[in-house]
N, C-alpha and C positions, 0 to 999 in steps of 0.2 A: 492603171501601171505602173509594176513595182518600179522602186527606183535603182539603178544600176551599180552592182557592189564599189563600196568606195573609190579604189583601185582605178577602175576602170573609169572614174569619175574625173579622178585628180589627173590622168594621163589625155584624156578628152579634154580639159579644159586647160590645160599646159598647149595641146597642139591649140586648139578655139582661140586662146591669147595670143599666141605667136603671131598665127594667119592675117588675124586682125592688124597686127601693127606690121606684119611686112607688106604689106599695102602694096607697093609697085613693082615691088622684085617679083610679086607672084604674076605672068605673065602667060597671056592666050588661057587664062581660066584653066591652067594644069599647074602641079606640081609632082617633082618623083619622090620615092622615100628608099633611101639605101637599106636592104634589110640581106642580114646575115642567116637569118635562121634561130638567132638568140633574143633571147624574152624580150631586152630593150626595143631591138628592133621591129618584131613582131608587134609587141604594145603598141608601138609609134606607130607602125602601119594600120592597124586596126581602130586607133584613134583616128588617126588621119581620115579612114575609108567612113569615118562614121559621120565626123564634119563635112567634108565632101559630100556625103549624101542630102545635107540641110543645106547645102551653098552653092550645089551646082559646079564643083571644081571636079577636073578629070583628075587620076592620081595612078601614078605609073610606078610600080615596084620594080627597082633594079639590083638585082644581085652578082657580089662578085665571086668569082670561081678564083681563086689566089691557085690552084693545082698543087699546095704542099701535104695533103695528107691524102690518102687512101679511100678512095670513096667519095673524093670531094663534090665529081660530080653529081651524084647523087643525092647529095644533102644541098648542095644549089636547087638542084631542079623540085626538089621539096618543098625549100622557102618560097619558089617561085611559085609553086602550086598552092600555097598557103595565101601568099597574097592573092591569088585570082579566086580561093573559095569566101576571100573578105572584099571582091569587088573591084580588085585594082587589078590593070594590065600589066603586065610583069616577064622581062625578059632577063636570061644569067649572061654576062658579062664574062668572058674567061680572060685572063690573064698571065701575061711570065712575068716572074718575080725574080729580079736579079738586079742588080749593083751594089754599092758601097754601104756601108753603116748596119750591115747585121741584116739578118730575114724581117724584124718589127720593121725598120725603117724602109728596107725593101718593099716588103708588101701594102707597106701605108702609101707609097709612092703610086705603085702601081694602081691599088684600089683608087686615090683619088683622080689619077689621070683617066683612068675607065668611067669614071662616074662624071667627071666634071661636062656639066650642059654646055650647048652651044645659047642658050636662052634659060631663062627661068632658075626657081631653086631645086636644090636638092637637101632634104630633109633626113638628119643624121640621129641617131637611136644614143648619142652621152647623154648620160645621166649626172646627176649631183655627185655621185660618186668619183666617175671618171674626173670629173673638175677637181674632186680632191686632191686625187692620183697626181693628176695635171702640176697642180699646185705646189704638191709635195718633190715631185721631179724637178722642176723651176728653182726650188728652196735650196734642193740639194746639189744641183748643180751649179747654182751662182748665177743663174741664168740672164739675170736683171729683173725690171718690173714688166717687162713686156711680157715675159714667159711666165712671171708668177703669177698675172692675170688673168690668166688660164684663156680657155676657150670665148671667143664671143659666141652669143644666142643668134644674133644673126651677121654673118661674113661670107656674102654673097660670093659665090653662089652657094656656099652651106648655110643650112638653118640647122639651131640644137634646140628644138621646141622642149627637152626634158631636161634641161640643165637643173631645175629646179626640184627635178623628180628622182627620189630614192630608187636604187638598182632592185632595193626589197619591194615599192611599188609595181614595178614594169613585171617582175616575178608574178605577185598578187592578181595582178588585171589580167593577166595571160592565163593564170588559172581559171580566174572568175570567168572566162571568155570560153575555156575549152581548148584554149590553143597550148601546142605541145612545141616547148623552146627546144631546139636543138643546143646540147652543151658543149663547144668548143673545145677540147680536149688542152689545145693550148691555153686556155684561160686557167689551166691548173699546173702548167708546168714552170716550175722556179726556176728554169734556165732564164724566164723573161722579166726583166726590172720590177713592170708592173705587176706581176702576177705576183711578187713577191710582197710588195707595196701593198694589194690588196688584201693577200693572205697573213701577211706577218706583221707590217708596221703599222697599217691605220686599225688592227683592232689593239695592240698594243698603245697605243696612244690613246684609242678611245679607254679602256681599262686606267690607264694612269690618269686622262683627264677628266674621267668619269662622265664620257658620253657627248655626243653631239659634234664631235670632233669634224667628221666629213660636212656637215652643214656649215661650221665655221669657216672651214677653210673655202668651202664654194663663197660664201659670204665675202670673206677677203679676197676672194679674186674678181667681184662684181664691183667692190669698192676701189680696188687699186684698177681695173678697168677703166671708170670715170676718170680718176687722176690721169689716167695716161689717153685717153680721150680729149681731156682738156689740154693736157702739152700738147699733142700732136696738133689740135687744131692752132694752137698758138704760132707753134713751129711752121705749120705750112703759113700764115698769115706774117712770116718775117718777113720785112720788108729792106732789108739789107743783103749784103751782097757774102754768099756762103761760102768764098775763097777768102775775103779779104778780113785779117785777121783782127783788124781794128773795127770793126763792125760784129765779129763773134765774140771777143774776150768781153766785152760790159754783161754779155747775158748771163742770168742763173746757168749753172752748171746742166741741172736738169734740162732744160730749153734748147743750152745750146747744143747737147748731143743729138738730142732730135733732128735740129735743124742739119748738123754735121750727117746723120745718118740718111735723112730724106736727099739731101746733095748727094753723096756716094753712091746711093739707089739710083738716083737721076742720071746719074755720069757712067751707069754700064756696071759696077761692081754686083754680080750676082746675087750673094745672099751675105748676110752680116751678124757675127756674133758679137755680143754684148762688150768682150774683151779686145775685141779689134775697133769697136766704135771708140772705147774710150783710150786707145793707144791713138787714133786721129785727134779727137780731142787734146792729147797731151801736147801733140805740134802747137795748139793753143795756150792752153792752161798752165802747160807745164813746161815750157819750152826751155831747153838749155841746150840747144843746136844738135837736137840729135838726129838722127839719120831716117829715111823713109819708115813707112809703113806698111807692110805686103801683106797684097789683099786677096781675096777669092779672083777668079776672071783672067790671073798674071799682070795683075795691076797693082802700084806701087803709092801709096799718097805721100806728099814731100811738101815741106813746109820751106820758102824763098821770098826774099826781098818782101817780107809781110804777107807774102797769099799763099792761101794752098792751093795744090795742083794734085792729078791723078795722072800719071804715066804708063805706058806700058812697061813690065820689067824688062830687063837687058837679058838676053839668052847667051 
């Protein structure tokens, strides 16, 4: 028997390694794969189907039709048919894209909401190149270490087996397997920030720094993610009172901000930016009698009598 193409082997190996480590998160002997029809998700679907045949795992293909382009139902159905040809069950999930933050953010929210399972894992086709773009976005926006740490390989219910695999490898795997990926025109539209990073910024960095930039950014994300997870663990084990300034003030700043972030989220703040956490931390570490910090969800954090509190804003 001839050996598979090296690109095919690389993708299969990444999936096999990921599923072996996912363990308890693979429930009911099945896993789902989000498939857009592009090279990354097709290569992932093919590799997962191959691994599943040897392990007895059942694999379901999930195709999201965002309805943003003419002919999108046909594209979605073709992706579903390719899943079936690979031996997966498949269904198309039609979503409505609306809401704040522009079309990219709205489409992402709709897609993740449709894909979210009641149990088990959904595998996503994000590659090393996607990770590098995520790190650059976080750096450019000053979003803090949590953003620069990039995407987690395992972030239940999401699994990303291909974060160590390049986009070039997934394309080569599809070619070797005779799969015909769909090329999303949005992926060439410079109106989207990620497209400009992909087409302009990263190639320039690769040229100036003489190659290896995407891999280096992905390694940086992995290293920073390990540090973040260690600090998050210490924050979770914090034995003091997160409202008591006397308990919080002696903590190292990085740890204190994580304790404060956990307290804010547990107190009902729906989402947080790094700047908001820093502003609340200043009520402890840079106290000058300043007023409260306005937070999402109609809430405000205040300091009074040596304690922090969260209260509804006054309308």
